[in-house]
C-alpha positions in Angstrom: 90.1 85.4 105.1 91.7 82.2 106.4 90.3 79.1 104.8 92.2 76.6 107.1 89.2 75.2 108.9 87.9 72.0 107.3 85.6 69.7 109.0 86.3 71.4 112.4 90.0 70.8 112.3 92.2 73.6 111.9 95.1 73.2 109.4 98.3 75.4 109.9 98.1 78.6 108.0 100.8 79.0 105.3 102.9 82.3 105.6 105.1 83.2 102.7 107.9 85.7 103.6 109.5 87.3 100.8 112.6 89.1 101.8 116.0 89.3 100.4 117.8 89.3 103.8 117.6 85.8 105.4 118.3 87.3 108.9 115.0 89.2 108.7 113.2 86.2 107.3 114.3 84.1 110.3 113.5 87.0 112.6 110.0 87.3 111.4 109.5 83.5 111.7 110.7 83.8 115.3 108.4 86.6 116.1 105.5 84.7 114.8 106.2 81.4 116.6 103.6 79.8 118.7 100.6 79.7 116.3 101.7 76.7 114.5 102.2 78.5 111.2 103.8 76.7 108.2 106.5 79.1 106.8 107.5 79.5 103.2 110.2 81.9 102.1 111.4 83.6 98.9 114.5 85.8 98.3 112.8 88.2 95.9 109.5 89.0 94.3 109.9 86.8 91.2 110.6 83.7 93.4 107.8 84.8 95.7 105.3 85.0 92.9 106.3 81.4 91.8 106.0 80.1 95.3 102.7 81.7 95.8 101.3 80.2 92.7 102.7 76.8 93.8 101.7 76.8 97.4 98.7 79.3 97.8 99.7 80.8 101.0 97.1 82.2 103.5 99.4 85.4 104.0 102.2 87.0 102.2 104.5 89.2 104.0 106.9 90.9 101.7 109.8 93.5 101.8 109.5 96.4 99.4 113.0 96.9 98.3 114.4 93.7 96.6 116.1 92.7 93.5 114.4 91.4 90.4 110.8 92.2 91.5 110.1 94.6 94.3 107.2 94.2 97.0 105.0 96.7 95.2 105.2 94.8 91.8 104.9 91.5 93.6 101.7 92.7 95.3 100.2 93.9 92.0 101.1 90.5 90.5 99.3 88.7 93.3 96.2 91.1 92.9 96.1 90.4 89.1 96.3 86.7 89.5 92.8 85.1 89.6 93.8 82.3 92.0 95.6 84.6 94.4 94.0 88.0 94.2 92.4 87.8 97.6 95.4 86.6 99.4 96.3 89.0 102.3 99.4 90.9 101.5 101.5 92.7 104.1 104.4 95.1 103.0 107.4 95.6 105.3 109.7 98.5 104.4 112.2 100.9 105.7 110.7 103.6 103.4 108.8 105.9 105.6 107.4 108.4 103.0 103.7 108.9 102.4 104.2 108.2 98.6 105.4 104.7 99.4 102.4 104.1 101.7 100.0 105.4 99.1 101.7 103.1 96.3 101.3 100.2 98.7 97.5 101.1 99.1 97.2 101.4 95.2 98.7 98.0 94.6 96.3 96.5 97.1 98.4 95.8 100.2 96.3 94.6 103.2 98.8 96.0 105.7 101.9 98.2 105.7 104.6 98.0 108.4 107.7 99.9 108.8 111.1 98.4 109.6 112.4 97.8 112.2 109.1 96.2 112.8 107.4 96.3 116.1 106.8 92.7 117.2 103.6 93.7 118.8 102.3 95.4 115.6 103.5 92.4 113.4 101.7 90.0 115.6 98.5 92.0 116.0 98.2 92.3 112.2 98.9 88.7 111.4 96.6 87.5 114.2 93.8 89.7 112.8 94.4 88.7 109.2 94.5 85.0 110.0 91.8 85.2 112.8 94.2 83.6 115.3 93.7 83.4 119.0 95.1 86.4 120.9 96.8 84.2 123.7 99.0 82.0 121.3 102.4 83.9 121.5 
């Protein structure tokens, strides 16, 4: 689903991290260093939707529980936008109940990871979604 290859040259994939805690945003960026990704960030779903529409990221990683617009609503909005509807969307949350996981599937999340996130699980899912080489971290 990564459209970053043009004329044989690979452009850096854009990853939008939507998270209301800056420390977690920074930590996710550190976890994903080494693949030459371009990171964008947003403090809530409303700003995340605006940035997604402006920047057209290759992957969105979003917290669920945020002010203004939560991750479920953001994912639903992305899926409802004709220009963004096929953008891979990963939900991160401290919610561990089956109902939350089901809601994530219903709104169209590509992946669902629990906090605290396992570095290996995060890297594996991002690598698979963006079709990145396995040896780059």
